[in-house]
N, C-alpha and C positions, 0 to 999 in steps of 0.2 A: 834764661828768662828774657822777656821782651824789655827793652830799655824804656825809660820814661820819656814823655814828649818834651821837646825843648820849650822853654818859656816863650811867650809872645814877644817879649822885649828882644830876646836873642834872635828870633826869626826875623824881626823887623830890621835888626842890625845887618843880617845877611843880605836882605833885599836892598837895604840902603847902600851897602858897599857894592853890590852888583850894579845898581843904578849909576854909581860913580865911576864905573868902568873897571873895577877890580875883577880879576879872574878867579875861578873856583879854587885853584891851588893857593892863591894869596889869601883868600877869605878863610880857607881851612887852617892855614898856619896862624893867622891873626886871632881867630876865635876858638881854636882848638875843637873844631867840629869836623867829623868825617866828611870827605869830599862827596860821598854818595848822598849824605844828608843835606849838604848844601845844594846839590843838584836837585834833589827832591823838593826842597822848600821853594827854590826859584821856579821850578816847573809848575808847582801848585799856584804860586803867585801869578805867573803868566796866564794860567788857565782860568783862575777864579777871581783874580784881582785882589786877593787878601791872603794873609798868612794865618788868619784865625782858624781854629778848628771848626769845620762846617758841621751842621746838624746831621746826625746819622739816622738811618732807618730803624735801628734797634740796637740791641746790645752788641758791642764789637765782638767779632769772631775770636775764639780762643786760638785760632790758627793764623799765623802770619802768612804773607804771600810766599815767603821762602819755604815755610812748612808745607803749603799747598803744592808748590812745585816739586818738593821732595816726595810727597805722596804720589803725585802723578808719575814721577820718574820710576818709583818703585813698582807701581801697578803696570806701567808700560813694559818694564823689564821683566816682570813676573806676573802675568795676568791671573795666575791661580793663587796669588797671595791672599790670605784671609784678613778680615777686619781686625781680628785679635792681634795678628802679627803687625799690621799697620799701626794699631794703637800702641803696641810696645815700642815700635821705632819712633813714634811721636814723643813718647815719654823720654826716650834716650836723647832726643834732640832738645829736651827742655820745654816741650809744649804738650803737656798732658791734656787730653780731651776725650769726649765721649765718642762711641762708635758712630752715633748718628751724625755728629759733626764731621767726622772723617768721610762718611758715606756721602753727605751733602757736598763736601768739597770736591770729591771725585766726580760726582754727577755734574757739577758745574763745568768740568773739563770734557764732558761728552762721553764719559765712561760709565757703564752700568753693569751691575751684577747679573749674569745670565748663566743658564746651565750650559756647560761645555758640550759641544756636539762630539759624538763618537765617530771617528773617521778611520779608514784603513791605514795601516802603517805603510807608507810608500817609499820606495827607493827612487833614485834618479831615473832608472830605466822605466819604472812604472809611470812616473810623471810624464816622461817623454812620450810613452805609448798612449796615455790618456789625452795628451795635447794633440797628438796626431789623429786620434780617433775623432776628437771634437772638430778639428779642421776639416776632416774628410766628410763629415756629415752636417757641416754648418749650413749648407745651402739645400739640404734635402727638402723636397716639397711636402706640403701637408698631406697630400694624397699618399705619398710613399710612407710617411710616418703612421698614417691611419692603418696601413697594412701590417704593421709590426704586432706580433703576438708576444708579449713580454711574459717571462716565467721566472720562478724562483722557488726556493724552499725556505721555510721559517719554522722556528720553534716557539710555541706559545705555552707559557707556564700557567699552571693552575693557580698558584699563589706567588706573591713576591713581585717586586719591581726592580729593574736594574738600577745600580747605584748611580747617583747623579753628582756632578761636580759643578760649582759655580765659577765663572771667570768674569773679570772686568774687561769689557770690550765696548767699542763704539758700534752704532747701528751699521749693518751691512758688512760686518767682519766676522760673522759666525763661523765661516769656514776657513779663516786664516789659521795656519798651522799652529800658532801659539795658543789659539783659543779652542782647540779640539783635543779629544782624548784618543790617542792611537789605539786601534784594535787589531788583533790578528785572528785568523780562523781557528776554531777549537771544537773538540767533540762537545721515585719522586713523582714530581707531578707535572708532566708536560707532554705535549704531543707535537709531532713533526708533520708539517703540511707541505704539499706541492700545489701551486696554483698558477693560473695564467690570466691575462686580461689584455684587451686592446682598447683603442679609442671608442669602440662600440659598446664596451661593457666587460663584465667579468666572465671568464670561462669556467672550466671545471676546477673544483677544489678537492684534493684527495689527501686522506690521512696516510702517512707512511708508517707501516707497522714494523717495528724493530729497526735495525740499522740498515740503511739503504745502500745497496751496491749497484754496480752497472746493470746487472740483469734486471733488478727491480726497477731501476730508472727506465730501462727500455720498455718494460711492461706498462709503466705509467704513461709513457708516450703513446704506446700502441693502443691503450684503452681510452685516452683522454685528449691527446693533442689534436688529431684531425677532427674529432667530434666537436671540440671547442671552437676550432676555426670555422666549422660548418654552422654551429649555433650562432656565432658572431657574424656570419655572412661575409667572411674575409675572402672567400674564393680559394682556388687551388694555388694561387701565386702569392700567398701571404709570406711574410718574413718572420722566422722564428728566432727569438732572442733567448739565450741561455748563457750563464757565466762559464768560466773555465774550470769548474770543479772536475776532478779526475773521473768521476762517474759520468759526467756529461761528455767528456772527450775520449772515453773508452772506445775500443774498436767496435763493440757490439752496438753502442749507442750511435756512433757515426754511421755504421752500416745501415741501421734502421732508418735514419734520416735520409741517407742516400737512396735506399730502396724505395722510399716513399716520396722522393723528389722534393724534400723540404729545403727551402732556401734558408740558411742559417746566417744570422748577423754576426760578423766578427766582433769580438769583445775583448777589451784590454784587461789584463790581469789586475787583481786587487781593486776592483771597481764596482762593488755592490751599490755604492752611493750614487752611481750614474743611472741605476735602474729605477724607473718611476714606480715600479711595483712596491718599493719600500714605503711609499706613502700609503698604499692600500694596506700593507701589513700593519702599519702604525694605527690607521683608522680601525682596522679589524680588532686589534688587541684592545684598544680603548673601549670599543663597543662591547666586546665580550666581557671584559673585566667589570664593566658597569653593571652587568647582569649577575655578577657574583656566583659563578658556577661552583658547585660543591664537590664534584667528582669529574673524572676524565670523560665519562660518557656525556655528561652535561656540557662540558667544555667543547667536545667535538660537535655536538648538536648546535650549540650557540654559534660556533664558528661558521657552520654551513648556512645557518639562518642569516647571520649578519653579513656574510660574504655576498649573498644574493641581494641584500639591501644596499650595498655600496653604490654610490652614484657613478654615473659614467664620466 
């Protein structure tokens, strides 16, 4: 529990001895007051010119400064710790307080509860490849970027939303490793889609029936890729982006791209978050689910309608 305040008389004696030239250690020994308390009282006297308790803005906080620092340390060490766990640790330190008090104390340190971003689980090799990719394309012109046709597949569920986790983090740290949820690739009510877009707008959107293999992917390219580039007026010298999925890098897929003289953008492994089409998938899913489709046919129809509405 917090200790009681020193009497005004004792605080005045500390300041008086300090004025007469006594050091902190000598004052501590004479008055039996901790040296940190002596230093605090003298510091307050120098700043405000008094040892009296100054008027406060409201009810004193249940948390001491030490308790606040302990909370911030816990949150910094484990950004996914919950308010209930922080409340229990405060009780163990002898400072029981409400969850709102703990939350306010953490906010004062610049930390806020946010949903943890899902990020690919990266090895050192993956991180090095991503850094090299970023350096290589750092100075690409806007004209070159406008010629890229981005592509990807996604699954859209008829019902249900992915689980969310909250983390305590500072603004601008959403993608720090400690604040993200690692994800790995993995195989009702859902449909699989292939789509593409460029700076000029959205290209074709295709539903994938069943489990896609390399032959099916080649057929999707054959029926949709060049037509999408034509619709978006990218010309024959456009750059095609795809990830390193085995179906994309299969011999028949590579052969088709080579036969049609398609320039393919090299892509680092485990890097779906580098693809700007992920923003379109998010917008598409939000727009579709707002319309509350009741079956897969409706879901497919809504996807095509909302895909065409997405802004450039």
